C-alpha positions in Angstrom: -75.4 208.6 -81.8 -71.7 210.0 -80.6 -70.0 209.5 -83.6 -73.1 211.7 -85.4 -72.6 214.2 -82.7 -68.5 214.2 -83.2 -69.0 214.5 -87.0 -71.3 217.3 -86.6 -68.9 219.2 -84.2 -66.6 219.6 -87.1 -69.4 222.2 -88.9 -68.8 224.7 -86.2 -72.5 224.3 -84.7 -74.0 223.8 -88.0 -75.3 220.5 -88.0 -75.2 218.2 -90.9 -77.7 215.1 -91.4 -75.5 212.2 -92.1 -76.4 209.1 -94.4 -77.0 206.0 -92.7 -74.4 203.5 -92.3 -74.2 199.8 -92.7 -71.9 197.8 -90.2 -71.3 194.2 -90.7 -69.0 191.4 -89.9 -68.3 190.5 -86.2 -64.7 189.6 -86.4 -64.3 190.4 -89.8 -60.9 188.5 -90.9 -58.6 191.6 -91.8 -54.9 191.2 -93.6 -51.7 190.4 -91.8 -50.6 193.8 -93.1 -53.6 196.0 -91.9 -53.3 193.8 -88.3 -49.6 194.7 -88.1 -50.1 198.4 -89.0 -52.6 198.5 -86.3 -51.0 197.0 -83.2 -47.9 199.5 -84.0 -50.1 202.5 -83.7 -52.1 201.4 -81.2 -49.6 199.5 -78.7 -51.6 198.0 -76.2 -54.9 197.4 -77.9 -57.1 194.9 -76.2 -60.5 193.0 -77.2 -60.1 194.1 -80.7 -63.3 193.7 -83.0 -63.4 194.3 -86.6 -66.3 194.9 -88.9 -66.8 196.3 -92.2 -68.4 199.7 -92.4 -69.2 200.9 -96.0 -66.4 199.3 -97.5 -64.0 200.1 -94.7 -62.4 198.7 -91.9 -64.2 199.6 -88.3 -61.9 198.4 -85.3 -63.4 198.6 -81.7 -61.0 198.3 -78.6 -59.8 199.1 -75.7 -56.5 200.9 -74.3 -55.4 203.0 -71.4 -58.9 202.6 -69.5 -60.5 204.2 -72.5 -63.0 202.5 -75.4 -62.0 203.4 -78.9 -63.2 203.0 -82.3 -61.0 203.8 -85.5 -61.8 203.6 -89.1 -59.3 202.5 -91.3 -59.1 202.3 -95.1 -58.9 199.0 -97.0 -55.2 199.4 -97.2 -55.1 200.3 -93.4 -54.8 204.2 -93.1 -56.5 205.6 -90.2 -59.5 207.8 -91.5 -60.5 208.7 -87.8 -59.9 207.6 -84.3 -62.3 208.3 -81.2 -61.9 207.6 -77.9 -64.2 207.7 -75.0 -63.5 208.2 -71.2 -63.9 210.1 -68.3 -62.5 213.4 -66.7 -59.3 211.6 -65.6 -58.7 210.8 -69.3 -58.7 214.7 -70.2 -55.3 216.4 -70.6 -54.2 218.9 -67.8 -54.4 221.7 -70.4 -58.0 220.9 -72.1 -59.2 220.4 -68.3 -58.2 223.9 -67.3 -59.6 225.4 -70.1 -63.2 223.7 -69.4 -63.1 224.2 -65.8 -61.9 228.0 -65.9 -65.7 228.7 -67.2 -67.4 225.6 -66.1 -66.1 225.0 -62.5 -69.5 224.1 -60.8 -70.1 221.5 -63.2 -69.1 217.5 -62.9 -67.5 216.2 -66.2 -69.5 212.8 -67.1 -67.9 211.9 -70.4 -65.2 212.9 -72.7 -64.1 212.1 -75.9 -61.1 212.6 -78.1 -62.0 213.0 -82.0 -58.8 212.5 -84.2 -59.2 213.5 -88.0 -57.4 215.2 -90.9 -54.4 216.0 -88.5 -57.1 217.7 -86.0 -57.5 217.0 -82.4 -60.9 217.8 -81.0 -62.3 216.9 -77.4 -66.1 217.0 -76.4 -66.6 217.2 -72.9 -70.0 216.3 -71.5 -70.9 218.2 -68.2 -73.8 218.6 -65.7 -75.0 220.2 -62.5 -78.5 220.0 -60.6 -80.3 221.9 -63.4 -78.3 221.6 -66.6 -76.5 219.1 -69.2 -73.7 220.7 -71.0 -71.5 219.7 -74.0 -68.2 221.6 -74.8 -66.2 221.2 -77.8 -62.2 222.0 -77.5 -59.7 222.4 -80.4 -56.5 224.2 -80.4 -57.2 225.6 -76.9 -60.2 227.3 -77.8 -63.6 226.2 -76.3 -67.1 226.6 -77.6 -70.5 225.2 -76.1 -72.3 223.0 -78.4 -75.3 222.0 -76.4 -77.0 223.0 -73.5 -80.3 221.2 -72.1 -82.1 222.0 -69.0 -82.9 219.0 -66.6 -86.6 218.4 -66.1 
């Protein structure tokens, strides 16, 4: 679900219906070359699991107190990388941007999407009455979802 939401965030608030993806092969056998490149890029990766996803390789792992998902081409080139965490994982400048507007909200979940030399932070927040998701890229923030609690 969060991958779908993150993917739709690239569309500048225009939601795109994505086709279903097929994931198979827990602990898929990947080449030593791909593993070497992966561990060089993601030093400290733990609990790595490999899957096949639409003729690509999906690696799920933990690192630096965050959960990660990285999609690689069959040659080991990173297509995208998503990191899931909490408020403490936000860079100070991103937190400052978010809290300058939403100072009364608690940050409940953050995720960082890296794709095509872009870094986008998605931040989920809440207060007693409202759930809000914002998107921060290049020091610009956009509210992408606001829901009232029942």
